[in-house]
Structures are given as C-alpha cells and as structure tokens.
C-alpha positions in Angstrom: -25.6 -12.4 -3.4 -27.9 -14.1 -1.0 -25.6 -17.2 -1.3 -22.8 -15.4 0.5 -21.5 -17.1 3.6 -18.9 -14.8 5.1 -17.2 -15.8 8.3 -16.5 -12.3 9.8 -14.1 -13.5 12.4 -12.0 -15.3 9.8 -12.1 -12.3 7.5 -11.0 -10.1 10.4 -8.0 -12.4 11.0 -6.9 -12.3 7.4 -7.3 -8.6 7.2 -5.3 -8.2 10.4 -2.5 -10.4 9.0 -2.4 -8.5 5.7 -2.4 -5.2 7.5 0.6 -6.4 9.5 2.5 -7.4 6.4 1.6 -4.0 4.9 2.8 -2.0 7.9 1.9 1.6 8.6 3.3 4.9 7.7 6.0 6.0 10.0 6.6 2.4 11.2 9.6 0.2 10.5 7.7 -3.0 9.8 6.0 -4.4 6.8 6.1 -3.3 3.2 5.7 0.4 4.0 8.7 0.1 6.4 10.8 -1.6 3.8 9.9 1.1 1.2 11.0 3.7 3.7 14.3 1.9 4.3 14.9 1.7 0.5 14.4 5.4 0.3 16.9 6.0 3.1 19.5 3.7 1.4 19.1 5.5 -1.9 19.5 8.8 -0.2 22.7 7.5 1.5 24.0 6.2 -1.8 23.5 9.6 -3.3 25.3 11.3 -0.5 28.2 9.0 -0.7 28.4 9.2 -4.5 28.3 13.0 -4.4 28.2 12.9 -8.2 25.7 14.6 -10.4 25.3 11.8 -13.0 25.2 9.1 -10.4 22.7 11.0 -8.3 20.5 11.6 -11.3 20.6 7.9 -12.2 19.8 6.9 -8.6 16.9 9.4 -8.5 15.5 8.1 -11.8 15.7 4.5 -10.7 14.2 5.4 -7.3 11.3 7.4 -8.9 10.5 4.5 -11.2 10.5 1.8 -8.5 8.8 4.0 -5.8 6.0 4.5 -8.2 5.4 0.8 -8.4 5.9 0.3 -4.7 3.4 3.0 -4.0 0.9 1.3 -6.3 1.4 -1.9 -4.4 0.6 -0.2 -1.1 -2.4 1.7 -2.5 -3.9 -1.5 -4.1 -3.4 -3.5 -0.9 -5.0 -0.7 1.2 -7.9 -0.6 -1.2 -8.4 -4.3 -1.1 -8.3 -4.5 2.7 -10.6 -1.5 3.1 -13.1 -2.9 0.5 -13.1 -6.3 2.2 -13.6 -4.7 5.6 -16.4 -2.5 4.4 -18.1 -5.3 2.5 -17.9 -7.6 5.5 -19.4 -4.9 7.8 -22.2 -4.3 5.4 -22.8 -8.1 5.2 -22.9 -8.2 9.1 -25.5 -5.4 9.1 -27.6 -7.3 6.5 -27.1 -4.7 3.7 -26.1 -7.1 0.9 -26.5 -4.4 -1.8 -23.9 -2.2 0.1 -21.7 -5.2 0.6 -21.7 -5.8 -3.2 -20.9 -2.2 -3.9 -17.9 -2.3 -1.5 -16.8 -5.6 -2.9 -16.9 -4.1 -6.4 -14.9 -1.1 -5.4 -12.2 -3.1 -3.7 -9.0 -2.9 -5.8 -9.7 0.6 -7.1 -6.7 2.7 -6.3 -6.4 6.5 -6.1 -3.6 8.4 -7.8 -0.5 7.1 -6.0 1.5 9.3 -3.8 5.2 8.8 -4.7 7.0 8.1 -1.4 10.4 8.6 -3.2 9.6 12.0 -4.6 11.8 13.7 -2.0 14.8 11.7 -3.1 15.3 13.7 -6.3 15.7 16.9 -4.1 18.9 15.5 -2.5 
C-alpha cells in the first residue's frame, strides 16, 4: 500500500469524464439518458401496437434489458464512488481507509429497475 502513487488531479479528470458518460438521473445525456430514451420508445411502441400479446412481449424484453442496464449504471456509480473515496483517503494520508474503499469499489446494491413502470402501460 505504501507504494501507491496516485495523481489526484488525473483521477479527478478521469472520474469527471466517466461521470459525464454515465449522465445523471433526469438528464438526457450519457448512459442514463439513453436508458430513459429506450424506456420512452418502448412505451411508445406499446401504445402504437395496442395489442396485449405485443405489449406483454415488449414489457418482458424491456424488463430483461432494463435489469442489465440498471446493473451497468449501478456498477459504474460504485466504481466511481469507490475510486473517489479511496483517492480522498489517500490525500488525507489514511492508506488503510483508501484500501477499504478500493476493495469496496465495484460492489453494487440491489439494482433499481428503471423499466419497471413500462409493464404498467
């Protein structure tokens, strides 16, 4: 651990770039924005199809893929948060805490399914 040589400014730049690619909830950019758009398009397809079997199939496909997309977002957020917290602990000289944050990076909570409201249409 004492051999770490973290460049905080460079880490910050990478984390900012990754966060930009991820986007934020309610925004139209990044992965989160694209997931939102996919949900809107699935909903529009269901409205246009106006068919029970087609709507059921679209809802099932959406549920499956939104689960994976939600996992991608959750894992990315966990990695960014873990890298940020580990870097902050490193800056503060707490290498033990930095190691704990580094080890926790990549752990994801139970995903929230952003497409769960699609099945209700």
